[in-house]
N, CA, C and O atoms as a Tripos MOL2 file, in Angstrom:
@<TRIPOS>MOLECULE
protein
  280   279    70     0     0
PROTEIN
NO_CHARGES

@<TRIPOS>ATOM
      1 N         -56.5750   44.1940   26.9210 N.3       1 MET1
      2 CA        -55.2510   43.8580   27.3850 C.3       1 MET1
      3 C         -54.2500   43.9560   26.2330 C.2       1 MET1
      4 O         -53.1200   44.4110   26.4100 O.2       1 MET1
      5 N         -54.6820   43.5260   25.0650 N.am      2 GLU2
      6 CA        -53.7850   43.5910   23.9130 C.3       2 GLU2
      7 C         -53.4540   45.0430   23.5770 C.2       2 GLU2
      8 O         -52.3080   45.3700   23.2680 O.2       2 GLU2
      9 N         -54.4560   45.9020   23.6390 N.am      3 TRP3
     10 CA        -54.2440   47.3060   23.3420 C.3       3 TRP3
     11 C         -53.2870   47.9350   24.3540 C.2       3 TRP3
     12 O         -52.4120   48.7130   23.9730 O.2       3 TRP3
     13 N         -53.4450   47.6090   25.6280 N.am      4 MET4
     14 CA        -52.5630   48.1420   26.6630 C.3       4 MET4
     15 C         -51.1350   47.6490   26.4460 C.2       4 MET4
     16 O         -50.1790   48.3970   26.6520 O.2       4 MET4
     17 N         -50.9950   46.4200   26.0400 N.am      5 SER5
     18 CA        -49.6730   45.8780   25.7480 C.3       5 SER5
     19 C         -49.0570   46.5930   24.5530 C.2       5 SER5
     20 O         -47.8730   46.9290   24.5680 O.2       5 SER5
     21 N         -49.8450   46.8210   23.5380 N.am      6 TYR6
     22 CA        -49.3860   47.5250   22.3460 C.3       6 TYR6
     23 C         -48.9110   48.9400   22.6990 C.2       6 TYR6
     24 O         -47.9120   49.4250   22.1670 O.2       6 TYR6
     25 N         -49.6400   49.5820   23.5970 N.am      7 LYS7
     26 CA        -49.2860   50.9420   24.0210 C.3       7 LYS7
     27 C         -48.1750   50.9380   25.0690 C.2       7 LYS7
     28 O         -47.7320   52.0010   25.5040 O.2       7 LYS7
     29 N         -47.7240   49.7560   25.4770 N.am      8 ASP8
     30 CA        -46.6880   49.5980   26.4920 C.3       8 ASP8
     31 C         -47.0730   50.3140   27.7930 C.2       8 ASP8
     32 O         -46.2700   51.0080   28.4170 O.2       8 ASP8
     33 N         -48.3510   50.1080   28.1720 N.am      9 THR9
     34 CA        -48.9130   50.7160   29.3640 C.3       9 THR9
     35 C         -49.4690   49.6310   30.2640 C.2       9 THR9
     36 O         -50.1380   48.7080   29.7990 O.2       9 THR9
     37 N         -49.1950   49.7420   31.5380 N.am     10 PHE10
     38 CA        -49.7800   48.7940   32.4740 C.3      10 PHE10
     39 C         -51.2710   49.0540   32.5500 C.2      10 PHE10
     40 O         -51.6890   50.2060   32.6670 O.2      10 PHE10
     41 N         -52.0940   47.9920   32.4840 N.am     11 PRO11
     42 CA        -53.5490   48.2030   32.4680 C.3      11 PRO11
     43 C         -54.0710   48.7270   33.7980 C.2      11 PRO11
     44 O         -53.4980   48.4370   34.8480 O.2      11 PRO11
     45 N         -55.1530   49.4970   33.7600 N.am     12 PRO12
     46 CA        -55.8020   49.9110   35.0040 C.3      12 PRO12
     47 C         -56.2050   48.6700   35.8030 C.2      12 PRO12
     48 O         -56.5370   47.6280   35.2370 O.2      12 PRO12
     49 N         -56.1690   48.8040   37.1050 N.am     13 LEU13
     50 CA        -56.4300   47.6490   37.9680 C.3      13 LEU13
     51 C         -57.7930   47.0150   37.7410 C.2      13 LEU13
     52 O         -57.9180   45.7920   37.8150 O.2      13 LEU13
     53 N         -58.8080   47.8100   37.4680 N.am     14 MET14
     54 CA        -60.1420   47.2260   37.2550 C.3      14 MET14
     55 C         -60.1680   46.3690   35.9900 C.2      14 MET14
     56 O         -60.8220   45.3260   35.9620 O.2      14 MET14
     57 N         -59.4700   46.7960   34.9580 N.am     15 ILE15
     58 CA        -59.4110   46.0070   33.7230 C.3      15 ILE15
     59 C         -58.6070   44.7370   33.9550 C.2      15 ILE15
     60 O         -59.0120   43.6570   33.5260 O.2      15 ILE15
     61 N         -57.4750   44.8620   34.6280 N.am     16 LEU16
     62 CA        -56.6520   43.6960   34.9330 C.3      16 LEU16
     63 C         -57.4190   42.7100   35.8090 C.2      16 LEU16
     64 O         -57.3710   41.5020   35.5800 O.2      16 LEU16
     65 N         -58.1120   43.2200   36.7940 N.am     17 ARG17
     66 CA        -58.9020   42.3540   37.6850 C.3      17 ARG17
     67 C         -59.9620   41.5840   36.9040 C.2      17 ARG17
     68 O         -60.1340   40.3820   37.1070 O.2      17 ARG17
     69 N         -60.6680   42.2680   36.0150 N.am     18 ARG18
     70 CA        -61.7080   41.6150   35.2150 C.3      18 ARG18
     71 C         -61.1020   40.5370   34.3140 C.2      18 ARG18
     72 O         -61.6300   39.4310   34.2080 O.2      18 ARG18
     73 N         -59.9860   40.8790   33.6700 N.am     19 TYR19
     74 CA        -59.3080   39.9340   32.7790 C.3      19 TYR19
     75 C         -58.8610   38.6950   33.5570 C.2      19 TYR19
     76 O         -59.0560   37.5680   33.1020 O.2      19 TYR19
     77 N         -58.2660   38.9080   34.7230 N.am     20 LEU20
     78 CA        -57.8020   37.7730   35.5300 C.3      20 LEU20
     79 C         -58.9630   36.8990   35.9890 C.2      20 LEU20
     80 O         -58.8530   35.6730   36.0010 O.2      20 LEU20
     81 N         -60.0750   37.5260   36.3670 N.am     21 LYS21
     82 CA        -61.2430   36.7370   36.7730 C.3      21 LYS21
     83 C         -61.7390   35.8670   35.6320 C.2      21 LYS21
     84 O         -62.0600   34.6970   35.8410 O.2      21 LYS21
     85 N         -61.8080   36.4260   34.4200 N.am     22 LEU22
     86 CA        -62.2610   35.6510   33.2640 C.3      22 LEU22
     87 C         -61.2920   34.5070   32.9520 C.2      22 LEU22
     88 O         -61.7220   33.3890   32.6670 O.2      22 LEU22
     89 N         -60.0050   34.7830   33.0050 N.am     23 VAL23
     90 CA        -58.9980   33.7500   32.7330 C.3      23 VAL23
     91 C         -59.0690   32.6490   33.7820 C.2      23 VAL23
     92 O         -59.0680   31.4660   33.4400 O.2      23 VAL23
     93 N         -59.1310   33.0230   35.0410 N.am     24 ILE24
     94 CA        -59.1780   32.0240   36.1180 C.3      24 ILE24
     95 C         -60.4340   31.1790   36.0130 C.2      24 ILE24
     96 O         -60.3640   29.9540   36.1160 O.2      24 ILE24
     97 N         -61.5870   31.8130   35.8100 N.am     25 ASN25
     98 CA        -62.8330   31.0440   35.6850 C.3      25 ASN25
     99 C         -62.7720   30.0760   34.5090 C.2      25 ASN25
    100 O         -63.1980   28.9270   34.6250 O.2      25 ASN25
    101 N         -62.2470   30.5340   33.3890 N.am     26 TYR26
    102 CA        -62.1260   29.6610   32.2190 C.3      26 TYR26
    103 C         -61.2060   28.4770   32.5300 C.2      26 TYR26
    104 O         -61.5150   27.3350   32.1910 O.2      26 TYR26
    105 N         -60.0870   28.7610   33.1710 N.am     27 CYS27
    106 CA        -59.1250   27.6930   33.4870 C.3      27 CYS27
    107 C         -59.7060   26.6860   34.4810 C.2      27 CYS27
    108 O         -59.4750   25.4830   34.3540 O.2      27 CYS27
    109 N         -60.4440   27.1650   35.4510 N.am     28 ILE28
    110 CA        -61.0820   26.2580   36.4120 C.3      28 ILE28
    111 C         -62.0990   25.3680   35.7010 C.2      28 ILE28
    112 O         -62.1060   24.1520   35.8930 O.2      28 ILE28
    113 N         -62.9520   25.9710   34.8860 N.am     29 GLU29
    114 CA        -63.9990   25.2280   34.1820 C.3      29 GLU29
    115 C         -63.4330   24.2050   33.1970 C.2      29 GLU29
    116 O         -64.0820   23.2030   32.8990 O.2      29 GLU29
    117 N         -62.2240   24.4570   32.6930 N.am     30 ASN30
    118 CA        -61.6330   23.5770   31.6910 C.3      30 ASN30
    119 C         -60.4210   22.8000   32.2080 C.2      30 ASN30
    120 O         -59.6180   22.2930   31.4260 O.2      30 ASN30
    121 N         -60.3000   22.7150   33.5290 N.am     31 SER31
    122 CA        -59.2260   21.9470   34.1890 C.3      31 SER31
    123 C         -57.8360   22.3310   33.6750 C.2      31 SER31
    124 O         -57.0200   21.4680   33.3500 O.2      31 SER31
    125 N         -57.5850   23.6310   33.6090 N.am     32 LEU32
    126 CA        -56.3010   24.1180   33.1190 C.3      32 LEU32
    127 C         -55.4520   24.7780   34.2110 C.2      32 LEU32
    128 O         -54.3690   25.2860   33.9220 O.2      32 LEU32
    129 N         -55.9230   24.7760   35.4390 N.am     33 MET33
    130 CA        -55.2100   25.4900   36.4980 C.3      33 MET33
    131 C         -53.8310   24.8990   36.7870 C.2      33 MET33
    132 O         -52.9460   25.6150   37.2550 O.2      33 MET33
    133 N         -53.6390   23.6500   36.5280 N.am     34 GLU34
    134 CA        -52.3500   23.0100   36.8150 C.3      34 GLU34
    135 C         -51.4080   23.0420   35.6170 C.2      34 GLU34
    136 O         -50.2970   22.5190   35.6970 O.2      34 GLU34
    137 N         -51.8270   23.6370   34.5260 N.am     35 CYS35
    138 CA        -51.0080   23.6770   33.3080 C.3      35 CYS35
    139 C         -49.9570   24.7770   33.4030 C.2      35 CYS35
    140 O         -50.1410   25.7740   34.1020 O.2      35 CYS35
    141 N         -48.8760   24.5820   32.7040 N.am     36 THR36
    142 CA        -47.8300   25.5980   32.6650 C.3      36 THR36
    143 C         -48.2100   26.7110   31.6930 C.2      36 THR36
    144 O         -49.0570   26.5330   30.8180 O.2      36 THR36
    145 N         -47.5770   27.8380   31.8640 N.am     37 VAL37
    146 CA        -47.8030   28.9670   30.9580 C.3      37 VAL37
    147 C         -47.3870   28.5750   29.5470 C.2      37 VAL37
    148 O         -48.0650   28.9220   28.5800 O.2      37 VAL37
    149 N         -46.2940   27.8650   29.4260 N.am     38 GLU38
    150 CA        -45.8200   27.4260   28.1120 C.3      38 GLU38
    151 C         -46.8660   26.5620   27.4060 C.2      38 GLU38
    152 O         -47.0800   26.6960   26.2020 O.2      38 GLU38
    153 N         -47.5060   25.6880   28.1560 N.am     39 TYR39
    154 CA        -48.5560   24.8460   27.5770 C.3      39 TYR39
    155 C         -49.7330   25.7130   27.1200 C.2      39 TYR39
    156 O         -50.2500   25.5300   26.0190 O.2      39 TYR39
    157 N         -50.1490   26.6480   27.9600 N.am     40 LEU40
    158 CA        -51.3010   27.4900   27.6430 C.3      40 LEU40
    159 C         -51.0370   28.4040   26.4550 C.2      40 LEU40
    160 O         -51.9540   28.7130   25.6940 O.2      40 LEU40
    161 N         -49.7930   28.8390   26.2900 N.am     41 GLU41
    162 CA        -49.4580   29.7010   25.1590 C.3      41 GLU41
    163 C         -49.6610   28.9950   23.8260 C.2      41 GLU41
    164 O         -49.9000   29.6420   22.8070 O.2      41 GLU41
    165 N         -49.5670   27.6770   23.8300 N.am     42 ASN42
    166 CA        -49.6820   26.9030   22.5950 C.3      42 ASN42
    167 C         -51.0820   26.3420   22.3520 C.2      42 ASN42
    168 O         -51.2880   25.5480   21.4330 O.2      42 ASN42
    169 N         -52.0200   26.7500   23.1620 N.am     43 GLN43
    170 CA        -53.3900   26.2710   23.0210 C.3      43 GLN43
    171 C         -54.2450   27.3430   22.3450 C.2      43 GLN43
    172 O         -53.9090   28.5270   22.3580 O.2      43 GLN43
    173 N         -55.3320   26.9110   21.7670 N.am     44 ASN44
    174 CA        -56.2720   27.8400   21.1510 C.3      44 ASN44
    175 C         -57.2900   28.2560   22.2180 C.2      44 ASN44
    176 O         -58.3580   27.6570   22.3420 O.2      44 ASN44
    177 N         -56.9420   29.2870   22.9800 N.am     45 LEU45
    178 CA        -57.7680   29.7280   24.1000 C.3      45 LEU45
    179 C         -58.4620   31.0500   23.7540 C.2      45 LEU45
    180 O         -58.0090   31.7640   22.8600 O.2      45 LEU45
    181 N         -59.5450   31.3800   24.4430 N.am     46 PRO46
    182 CA        -60.2380   32.6450   24.1710 C.3      46 PRO46
    183 C         -59.5480   33.8510   24.8150 C.2      46 PRO46
    184 O         -60.1110   34.9450   24.8330 O.2      46 PRO46
    185 N         -58.3610   33.6640   25.3330 N.am     47 PHE47
    186 CA        -57.5680   34.7410   25.9280 C.3      47 PHE47
    187 C         -56.1040   34.4780   25.6120 C.2      47 PHE47
    188 O         -55.7270   33.3840   25.1930 O.2      47 PHE47
    189 N         -55.2900   35.5000   25.8220 N.am     48 LYS48
    190 CA        -53.8560   35.3570   25.5840 C.3      48 LYS48
    191 C         -53.1340   35.4580   26.9240 C.2      48 LYS48
    192 O         -53.0770   36.5220   27.5410 O.2      48 LYS48
    193 N         -52.5990   34.3530   27.3450 N.am     49 ILE49
    194 CA        -51.9400   34.2840   28.6470 C.3      49 ILE49
    195 C         -50.7450   35.2320   28.7180 C.2      49 ILE49
    196 O         -50.3890   35.7020   29.7980 O.2      49 ILE49
    197 N         -50.1310   35.5110   27.5790 N.am     50 GLU50
    198 CA        -48.9480   36.3740   27.5870 C.3      50 GLU50
    199 C         -49.2710   37.8300   27.9200 C.2      50 GLU50
    200 O         -48.3560   38.6170   28.1640 O.2      50 GLU50
    201 N         -50.5440   38.2030   27.9360 N.am     51 TYR51
    202 CA        -50.9170   39.5670   28.3020 C.3      51 TYR51
    203 C         -51.0890   39.7500   29.8090 C.2      51 TYR51
    204 O         -51.3350   40.8660   30.2660 O.2      51 TYR51
    205 N         -50.9670   38.7000   30.5670 N.am     52 ILE52
    206 CA        -51.0220   38.8250   32.0150 C.3      52 ILE52
    207 C         -49.6500   39.2930   32.4840 C.2      52 ILE52
    208 O         -48.6490   38.6260   32.2230 O.2      52 ILE52
    209 N         -49.5900   40.4230   33.1670 N.am     53 PRO53
    210 CA        -48.2950   40.9600   33.5840 C.3      53 PRO53
    211 C         -47.5550   40.0160   34.5320 C.2      53 PRO53
    212 O         -48.1590   39.3480   35.3710 O.2      53 PRO53
    213 N         -46.2650   39.9830   34.3780 N.am     54 GLU54
    214 CA        -45.4090   39.1920   35.2670 C.3      54 GLU54
    215 C         -44.7690   40.0630   36.3350 C.2      54 GLU54
    216 O         -44.2920   39.5560   37.3500 O.2      54 GLU54
    217 N         -44.7560   41.3500   36.1150 N.am     55 SER55
    218 CA        -44.2510   42.2830   37.1220 C.3      55 SER55
    219 C         -45.2220   43.4530   37.1940 C.2      55 SER55
    220 O         -45.9210   43.7630   36.2290 O.2      55 SER55
    221 N         -45.2500   44.0840   38.3360 N.am     56 TYR56
    222 CA        -46.2130   45.1470   38.5840 C.3      56 TYR56
    223 C         -45.4990   46.4300   39.0010 C.2      56 TYR56
    224 O         -44.4990   46.3810   39.7180 O.2      56 TYR56
    225 N         -46.0100   47.5820   38.5520 N.am     57 PRO57
    226 CA        -45.3800   48.8520   38.9310 C.3      57 PRO57
    227 C         -45.6570   49.1950   40.3910 C.2      57 PRO57
    228 O         -46.4980   48.5770   41.0450 O.2      57 PRO57
    229 N         -44.9480   50.1680   40.8720 N.am     58 LYS58
    230 CA        -45.1920   50.6810   42.2240 C.3      58 LYS58
    231 C         -46.6110   51.2430   42.2730 C.2      58 LYS58
    232 O         -47.1060   51.7470   41.2650 O.2      58 LYS58
    233 N         -47.2700   51.1660   43.4260 N.am     59 PRO59
    234 CA        -48.6620   51.6310   43.5190 C.3      59 PRO59
    235 C         -48.8960   53.0590   43.0270 C.2      59 PRO59
    236 O         -49.9390   53.3330   42.4330 O.2      59 PRO59
    237 N         -47.9580   53.9680   43.2580 N.am     60 TYR60
    238 CA        -48.1750   55.3570   42.8490 C.3      60 TYR60
    239 C         -48.1280   55.5330   41.3320 C.2      60 TYR60
    240 O         -48.5040   56.5920   40.8300 O.2      60 TYR60
    241 N         -47.6730   54.5150   40.5900 N.am     61 LYS61
    242 CA        -47.6140   54.6020   39.1380 C.3      61 LYS61
    243 C         -48.8190   53.9560   38.4470 C.2      61 LYS61
    244 O         -48.9350   54.0190   37.2230 O.2      61 LYS61
    245 N         -49.6980   53.3460   39.2080 N.am     62 LEU62
    246 CA        -50.8560   52.6780   38.6290 C.3      62 LEU62
    247 C         -51.8870   53.6870   38.1450 C.2      62 LEU62
    248 O         -52.0470   54.7590   38.7290 O.2      62 LEU62
    249 N         -52.5820   53.3330   37.0700 N.am     63 ILE63
    250 CA        -53.6030   54.1960   36.4770 C.3      63 ILE63
    251 C         -54.9620   53.8460   37.0760 C.2      63 ILE63
    252 O         -55.3640   52.6830   37.0990 O.2      63 ILE63
    253 N         -55.6520   54.8540   37.5530 N.am     64 LEU64
    254 CA        -57.0230   54.6570   38.0120 C.3      64 LEU64
    255 C         -57.9360   54.7460   36.8150 C.2      64 LEU64
    256 O         -57.6290   55.4600   35.8600 O.2      64 LEU64
    257 N         -59.0510   54.0390   36.8380 N.am     65 VAL65
    258 CA        -60.0030   54.0670   35.7350 C.3      65 VAL65
    259 C         -60.4790   55.4900   35.4840 C.2      65 VAL65
    260 O         -60.6520   55.8810   34.3300 O.2      65 VAL65
    261 N         -60.6940   56.2760   36.5390 N.am     66 ALA66
    262 CA        -61.1500   57.6580   36.3820 C.3      66 ALA66
    263 C         -60.1480   58.4980   35.6010 C.2      66 ALA66
    264 O         -60.5400   59.4400   34.9130 O.2      66 ALA66
    265 N         -58.8620   58.1720   35.6950 N.am     67 GLU67
    266 CA        -57.8400   58.9200   34.9680 C.3      67 GLU67
    267 C         -57.9020   58.6670   33.4770 C.2      67 GLU67
    268 O         -57.4470   59.5050   32.6990 O.2      67 GLU67
    269 N         -58.4500   57.5410   33.0530 N.am     68 LEU68
    270 CA        -58.5370   57.2270   31.6360 C.3      68 LEU68
    271 C         -59.5190   58.1360   30.9080 C.2      68 LEU68
    272 O         -59.3510   58.4080   29.7190 O.2      68 LEU68
    273 N         -60.5250   58.5980   31.6030 N.am     69 SER69
    274 CA        -61.5580   59.4010   30.9520 C.3      69 SER69
    275 C         -61.1590   60.8630   30.8120 C.2      69 SER69
    276 O         -61.8880   61.6360   30.1910 O.2      69 SER69
    277 N         -60.0300   61.2570   31.3680 N.am     70 THR70
    278 CA        -59.5990   62.6630   31.2520 C.3      70 THR70
    279 C         -58.6620   62.8680   30.0940 C.2      70 THR70
    280 O         -58.2090   63.9880   29.8580 O.2      70 THR70
@<TRIPOS>BOND
     1     1     2 1
     2     2     3 1
     3     3     4 2
     4     3     5 am
     5     5     6 1
     6     6     7 1
     7     7     8 2
     8     7     9 am
     9     9    10 1
    10    10    11 1
    11    11    12 2
    12    11    13 am
    13    13    14 1
    14    14    15 1
    15    15    16 2
    16    15    17 am
    17    17    18 1
    18    18    19 1
    19    19    20 2
    20    19    21 am
    21    21    22 1
    22    22    23 1
    23    23    24 2
    24    23    25 am
    25    25    26 1
    26    26    27 1
    27    27    28 2
    28    27    29 am
    29    29    30 1
    30    30    31 1
    31    31    32 2
    32    31    33 am
    33    33    34 1
    34    34    35 1
    35    35    36 2
    36    35    37 am
    37    37    38 1
    38    38    39 1
    39    39    40 2
    40    39    41 am
    41    41    42 1
    42    42    43 1
    43    43    44 2
    44    43    45 am
    45    45    46 1
    46    46    47 1
    47    47    48 2
    48    47    49 am
    49    49    50 1
    50    50    51 1
    51    51    52 2
    52    51    53 am
    53    53    54 1
    54    54    55 1
    55    55    56 2
    56    55    57 am
    57    57    58 1
    58    58    59 1
    59    59    60 2
    60    59    61 am
    61    61    62 1
    62    62    63 1
    63    63    64 2
    64    63    65 am
    65    65    66 1
    66    66    67 1
    67    67    68 2
    68    67    69 am
    69    69    70 1
    70    70    71 1
    71    71    72 2
    72    71    73 am
    73    73    74 1
    74    74    75 1
    75    75    76 2
    76    75    77 am
    77    77    78 1
    78    78    79 1
    79    79    80 2
    80    79    81 am
    81    81    82 1
    82    82    83 1
    83    83    84 2
    84    83    85 am
    85    85    86 1
    86    86    87 1
    87    87    88 2
    88    87    89 am
    89    89    90 1
    90    90    91 1
    91    91    92 2
    92    91    93 am
    93    93    94 1
    94    94    95 1
    95    95    96 2
    96    95    97 am
    97    97    98 1
    98    98    99 1
    99    99   100 2
   100    99   101 am
   101   101   102 1
   102   102   103 1
   103   103   104 2
   104   103   105 am
   105   105   106 1
   106   106   107 1
   107   107   108 2
   108   107   109 am
   109   109   110 1
   110   110   111 1
   111   111   112 2
   112   111   113 am
   113   113   114 1
   114   114   115 1
   115   115   116 2
   116   115   117 am
   117   117   118 1
   118   118   119 1
   119   119   120 2
   120   119   121 am
   121   121   122 1
   122   122   123 1
   123   123   124 2
   124   123   125 am
   125   125   126 1
   126   126   127 1
   127   127   128 2
   128   127   129 am
   129   129   130 1
   130   130   131 1
   131   131   132 2
   132   131   133 am
   133   133   134 1
   134   134   135 1
   135   135   136 2
   136   135   137 am
   137   137   138 1
   138   138   139 1
   139   139   140 2
   140   139   141 am
   141   141   142 1
   142   142   143 1
   143   143   144 2
   144   143   145 am
   145   145   146 1
   146   146   147 1
   147   147   148 2
   148   147   149 am
   149   149   150 1
   150   150   151 1
   151   151   152 2
   152   151   153 am
   153   153   154 1
   154   154   155 1
   155   155   156 2
   156   155   157 am
   157   157   158 1
   158   158   159 1
   159   159   160 2
   160   159   161 am
   161   161   162 1
   162   162   163 1
   163   163   164 2
   164   163   165 am
   165   165   166 1
   166   166   167 1
   167   167   168 2
   168   167   169 am
   169   169   170 1
   170   170   171 1
   171   171   172 2
   172   171   173 am
   173   173   174 1
   174   174   175 1
   175   175   176 2
   176   175   177 am
   177   177   178 1
   178   178   179 1
   179   179   180 2
   180   179   181 am
   181   181   182 1
   182   182   183 1
   183   183   184 2
   184   183   185 am
   185   185   186 1
   186   186   187 1
   187   187   188 2
   188   187   189 am
   189   189   190 1
   190   190   191 1
   191   191   192 2
   192   191   193 am
   193   193   194 1
   194   194   195 1
   195   195   196 2
   196   195   197 am
   197   197   198 1
   198   198   199 1
   199   199   200 2
   200   199   201 am
   201   201   202 1
   202   202   203 1
   203   203   204 2
   204   203   205 am
   205   205   206 1
   206   206   207 1
   207   207   208 2
   208   207   209 am
   209   209   210 1
   210   210   211 1
   211   211   212 2
   212   211   213 am
   213   213   214 1
   214   214   215 1
   215   215   216 2
   216   215   217 am
   217   217   218 1
   218   218   219 1
   219   219   220 2
   220   219   221 am
   221   221   222 1
   222   222   223 1
   223   223   224 2
   224   223   225 am
   225   225   226 1
   226   226   227 1
   227   227   228 2
   228   227   229 am
   229   229   230 1
   230   230   231 1
   231   231   232 2
   232   231   233 am
   233   233   234 1
   234   234   235 1
   235   235   236 2
   236   235   237 am
   237   237   238 1
   238   238   239 1
   239   239   240 2
   240   239   241 am
   241   241   242 1
   242   242   243 1
   243   243   244 2
   244   243   245 am
   245   245   246 1
   246   246   247 1
   247   247   248 2
   248   247   249 am
   249   249   250 1
   250   250   251 1
   251   251   252 2
   252   251   253 am
   253   253   254 1
   254   254   255 1
   255   255   256 2
   256   255   257 am
   257   257   258 1
   258   258   259 1
   259   259   260 2
   260   259   261 am
   261   261   262 1
   262   262   263 1
   263   263   264 2
   264   263   265 am
   265   265   266 1
   266   266   267 1
   267   267   268 2
   268   267   269 am
   269   269   270 1
   270   270   271 1
   271   271   272 2
   272   271   273 am
   273   273   274 1
   274   274   275 1
   275   275   276 2
   276   275   277 am
   277   277   278 1
   278   278   279 1
   279   279   280 2
@<TRIPOS>SUBSTRUCTURE
     1 MET1         2 RESIDUE 1 A MET
     2 GLU2         6 RESIDUE 1 A GLU
     3 TRP3        10 RESIDUE 1 A TRP
     4 MET4        14 RESIDUE 1 A MET
     5 SER5        18 RESIDUE 1 A SER
     6 TYR6        22 RESIDUE 1 A TYR
     7 LYS7        26 RESIDUE 1 A LYS
     8 ASP8        30 RESIDUE 1 A ASP
     9 THR9        34 RESIDUE 1 A THR
    10 PHE10       38 RESIDUE 1 A PHE
    11 PRO11       42 RESIDUE 1 A PRO
    12 PRO12       46 RESIDUE 1 A PRO
    13 LEU13       50 RESIDUE 1 A LEU
    14 MET14       54 RESIDUE 1 A MET
    15 ILE15       58 RESIDUE 1 A ILE
    16 LEU16       62 RESIDUE 1 A LEU
    17 ARG17       66 RESIDUE 1 A ARG
    18 ARG18       70 RESIDUE 1 A ARG
    19 TYR19       74 RESIDUE 1 A TYR
    20 LEU20       78 RESIDUE 1 A LEU
    21 LYS21       82 RESIDUE 1 A LYS
    22 LEU22       86 RESIDUE 1 A LEU
    23 VAL23       90 RESIDUE 1 A VAL
    24 ILE24       94 RESIDUE 1 A ILE
    25 ASN25       98 RESIDUE 1 A ASN
    26 TYR26      102 RESIDUE 1 A TYR
    27 CYS27      106 RESIDUE 1 A CYS
    28 ILE28      110 RESIDUE 1 A ILE
    29 GLU29      114 RESIDUE 1 A GLU
    30 ASN30      118 RESIDUE 1 A ASN
    31 SER31      122 RESIDUE 1 A SER
    32 LEU32      126 RESIDUE 1 A LEU
    33 MET33      130 RESIDUE 1 A MET
    34 GLU34      134 RESIDUE 1 A GLU
    35 CYS35      138 RESIDUE 1 A CYS
    36 THR36      142 RESIDUE 1 A THR
    37 VAL37      146 RESIDUE 1 A VAL
    38 GLU38      150 RESIDUE 1 A GLU
    39 TYR39      154 RESIDUE 1 A TYR
    40 LEU40      158 RESIDUE 1 A LEU
    41 GLU41      162 RESIDUE 1 A GLU
    42 ASN42      166 RESIDUE 1 A ASN
    43 GLN43      170 RESIDUE 1 A GLN
    44 ASN44      174 RESIDUE 1 A ASN
    45 LEU45      178 RESIDUE 1 A LEU
    46 PRO46      182 RESIDUE 1 A PRO
    47 PHE47      186 RESIDUE 1 A PHE
    48 LYS48      190 RESIDUE 1 A LYS
    49 ILE49      194 RESIDUE 1 A ILE
    50 GLU50      198 RESIDUE 1 A GLU
    51 TYR51      202 RESIDUE 1 A TYR
    52 ILE52      206 RESIDUE 1 A ILE
    53 PRO53      210 RESIDUE 1 A PRO
    54 GLU54      214 RESIDUE 1 A GLU
    55 SER55      218 RESIDUE 1 A SER
    56 TYR56      222 RESIDUE 1 A TYR
    57 PRO57      226 RESIDUE 1 A PRO
    58 LYS58      230 RESIDUE 1 A LYS
    59 PRO59      234 RESIDUE 1 A PRO
    60 TYR60      238 RESIDUE 1 A TYR
    61 LYS61      242 RESIDUE 1 A LYS
    62 LEU62      246 RESIDUE 1 A LEU
    63 ILE63      250 RESIDUE 1 A ILE
    64 LEU64      254 RESIDUE 1 A LEU
    65 VAL65      258 RESIDUE 1 A VAL
    66 ALA66      262 RESIDUE 1 A ALA
    67 GLU67      266 RESIDUE 1 A GLU
    68 LEU68      270 RESIDUE 1 A LEU
    69 SER69      274 RESIDUE 1 A SER
    70 THR70      278 RESIDUE 1 A THR
């Protein structure tokens, strides 16, 4: 996610999905689901909440995982 942010590229959906699943599971296990983003940004977490996109491109602009290998 950090690399995609650095490249100013929206991550492929499969990568974003995996990242979100890991973040959500971690937050559930550690009772962080009710916390604000501002609070989470200031915590020492194994992920960076700021890499979760706040806006999404139109579907036709999304990168498929298969397109990355070409």
